[in-house]
Steps between C-alpha positions, in 0.01 A plus 500: 500500500636843402366844404405393148198268591398745771500777253293291254255416775442857595470626140308207345264401769335827579163396360514169688571677824218749437258208440619323812438824705144512358438132583625559854285812552197310365550223751517747779186668380323157492612437850356834619846645592489770230178696487618790279293758690783751471836489332794729602750593222844632577849507351830367627816652346768228466859572394573378155801303401678799347746751626397867522809597298410266213232727365591668162318714255336346198765593255780355700312187575428456129877528430577233768232269346640545139850424626388193689301364197801551275722311750250222533472465113876482473520238759233293326675532165826390665335193652356401163831539311718309753466121505660448834247391757701644790530833324119492435439434867722796610342723240152402613593577857632850388181546304291441811722732694460775249120458511502502875729805525258693280207391714664570837571867412148574628154368530337680208150474647588616850429859618681724736252537798511686828546259785389514860841644620458791259757369251441419127587156370390265211186317603168339403167569664342172599125551532297265719127493537400331836171381639459708810340236719741207425805700377529256208655653189251481217670732249860544389646766263837664437529864404803710394311829482142588627273229640199395314203445737258398223734234375527338838127516560449317161760240595339423836164467330637265239685293763217482761186509271346779703575867578586613855241730662773751595837594358726662759798706367702788628484860372758441225272262302168642424547720193159607370518281197592200717194560728272515200653198349409276793181667609269223365702229652586609857501789748816699525594579865784752490556847660391801291797740463444826687514813289807729525449808701415802285524868571264771383610758240736736673458789245297688760798494727705702263331836564636823636569517885848341458367167370248454771183352356151503615287209601635147527647481157800306627319233694449145376197414290226298672590130528350274242341176601698226306195265531262718304451435126683733263351644189735295276466167683346207318244284681748250633747766636221702653367190673850408627538856649170478687555141613829591662327766700310239695628341817434156375739538205777663714480217748517241221808679356696440817505128422721578201811590703451217746486244220728639217774611728497171684529305173789728380683466838476120489651514144800697630536274799505202257789672316318643204732787491724434190376345190720211378384543133488770234221587271125565557396144398726337751428746781133428453565128534697561828210717627245219420726246668512715807119542500458118487741453791329768706157348431622153606624654840165673550315178406685309776368756760152541355413144381742249657235222441569537118853375585370242750686662778233637729177691529444851381396783732325682217150446362577273210244299309586133460639408165263310271582127466 
């Protein structure tokens, strides 16, 4: 066993792993462990397998790529022209080394992201959607730029066969187009950004009297209620604003931090801090593998009878014969 079959497994078995995750979640839903009342989505920034100094501008990267391709082509031609098997073997090894040197310059799909310590390093944003009651991961995605809430909602619906009643995300997710895209599938529970403080026109302050104005021209404008519909809001966005003004929605939103941050903390405690692979496809396979491992650990706690090791303390329906 070496890195080649491991790399092939990560890059070629992504669909199989995704299917296995769907089957596992389906079995937990049948057992009553996953009820999908609410799903909390959050991102975990994980360091990419690339050095911060390895990033180059597009023109320079293209030059490196052209040079590497020329070297590989020359090596291939030399191998074809030389009948010596030993020479072929050495040339093939040099060919692989040239390919690997080009690839190891950087992970072309990684993005420099701000980390928790305030520094900036190459990373991927691993997105997990977790059932809030069981903390089972039901959705997995990997992003290099902005997160796509609608894409994750669609994935969970396809995986589970039903839509969650509520979708809990932090304030960085719900762009208006995203809220409208999922409005017919689930209720978005996310804080409404508060409007920035505005000041009234100060032109009246620039009168005679040495710049002393009259009235309260320099005072702040009356506060705007962020939970009131705005004239330009669509139906879904307006409903979201009003919904988040109610105590019930605000209480429900508190579950997001308790669930999502716990799942992320467990990932870091289990050493998901540096990705062992490069490229979006392989990183997604690693994220799916982690979700499977996480769910198995939760399954042992929530439904030990499914392993034949004990009796669950949760309310789980017996499995059909």
